[in-house]
C-alpha positions in Angstrom: 14.7 -5.8 -18.6 13.2 -7.0 -15.3 9.7 -8.8 -15.9 6.9 -8.1 -13.3 6.8 -11.7 -12.3 10.5 -11.4 -11.0 10.2 -8.3 -8.5 10.6 -8.7 -4.8 8.9 -5.7 -4.0 7.6 -2.7 -6.0 5.3 0.4 -5.7 2.1 -0.1 -7.6 0.7 3.5 -8.4 -3.1 3.7 -8.8 -4.9 7.0 -8.9 -4.2 8.5 -5.6 -2.9 5.5 -4.2 0.9 4.3 -3.9 0.9 0.9 -2.7 4.1 -0.9 -1.6 3.7 -4.6 -2.7 5.7 -7.8 -2.7 5.8 -10.8 -5.1 3.9 -13.3 -3.2 4.1 -15.9 -6.1 7.9 -15.8 -5.6 7.2 -16.7 -1.9 7.8 -12.8 -0.4 5.4 -11.6 1.9 5.0 -7.9 3.5 4.8 -6.9 7.1 5.9 -4.3 9.6 6.3 -3.3 13.2 6.2 -0.1 14.7 9.6 0.3 15.9 12.8 2.1 15.1 14.8 0.7 12.5 17.9 0.2 14.2 16.1 -1.6 16.9 14.3 -4.3 14.8 15.7 -7.9 14.9 14.4 -10.9 12.8 13.1 -12.4 15.9 10.5 -9.5 16.7 6.7 -10.1 16.2 5.5 -8.6 12.8 2.1 -7.8 11.7 1.2 -9.2 8.3 0.2 -6.7 5.7 -3.4 -7.3 4.7 -3.6 -8.4 1.2 0.4 -8.3 1.2 0.5 -4.5 0.5 1.0 -1.2 2.7 -0.9 1.9 1.0 -1.1 5.3 1.9 -3.1 6.2 5.0 -5.3 9.1 5.4 -8.3 10.5 6.8 -9.9 9.7 3.2 -9.0 5.9 3.5 -9.4 5.1 7.2 -8.9 1.4 7.0 -5.5 1.6 5.1 -2.6 0.5 7.1 0.3 2.1 5.4 3.9 3.1 4.9 3.1 7.0 4.7 0.5 9.3 5.5 -1.2 11.5 3.2 -2.2 14.7 5.1 -4.6 15.8 2.8 -6.2 19.6 2.9 -4.8 22.2 3.1 -0.9 21.0 2.8 -1.5 18.0 0.8 1.8 16.1 1.9 3.0 12.6 2.0 5.0 11.7 5.2 6.6 8.7 6.0 4.9 6.7 8.9 7.8 7.5 11.8 9.3 4.4 13.3 7.5 2.1 11.0 9.8 -0.4 9.8 8.9 -2.7 6.8 9.4 -6.3 6.9 10.2 -8.3 3.6 10.1 -12.2 4.3 11.0 -15.0 2.0 9.1 -18.5 2.7 8.0 -17.0 6.2 11.6 -16.0 7.1 12.6 -12.4 7.5 14.7 -11.6 4.7 15.0 -7.7 4.9 14.0 -4.6 6.7 13.1 -1.2 5.1 12.7 2.4 6.3 10.9 5.0 4.0 12.6 8.3 4.9 11.1 10.6 2.2 9.3 10.5 -1.0 10.2 14.2 -2.1 13.2 15.1 -4.6 16.5 15.5 -2.3 14.3 14.8 0.6 12.8 18.3 0.8 9.4 19.4 -0.2 9.6 22.2 -3.1 6.7 24.2 -0.9 4.7 23.7 2.2 1.5 23.6 0.0 1.0 20.8 -2.2 4.7 20.0 -2.9 5.1 18.3 -6.4 8.2 17.2 -6.4 7.4 13.5 -5.6 8.1 10.4 -6.0 11.8 10.1 -5.3 11.8 7.5 -2.6 14.7 7.8 0.0 14.8 4.8 1.7 17.3 2.7 4.2 17.4 -1.2 4.1 19.0 -3.9 5.8 19.3 -7.5 5.1 18.5 -9.9 8.4 21.8 -11.9 9.0 
């Protein structure tokens, strides 16, 4: 099995937070850019993720910069941030990019109000060449 110290990137679920985090001990860092996935180049200017993590943005956590938005009441949905591309770097050099597409099973909420068929991550990723 994989030890926690060996991961590159992981989701750390705590209570109502689902944080995306990289293994900075191994030299991986996390950043993002609000630009369409297809248009992101390794030479773009990225914004470093505070504390090397991206969480869930919501009105309940106004200071969180995240990979997804939690809508809160009445719908209680988790929606990927549109055109936010996540960047994983290794020792300061962009390594690969990730687009979060959806968190619901088969990329479809099972109901409009308080869907409960999560977390089934649908992502696209590409290594920078």
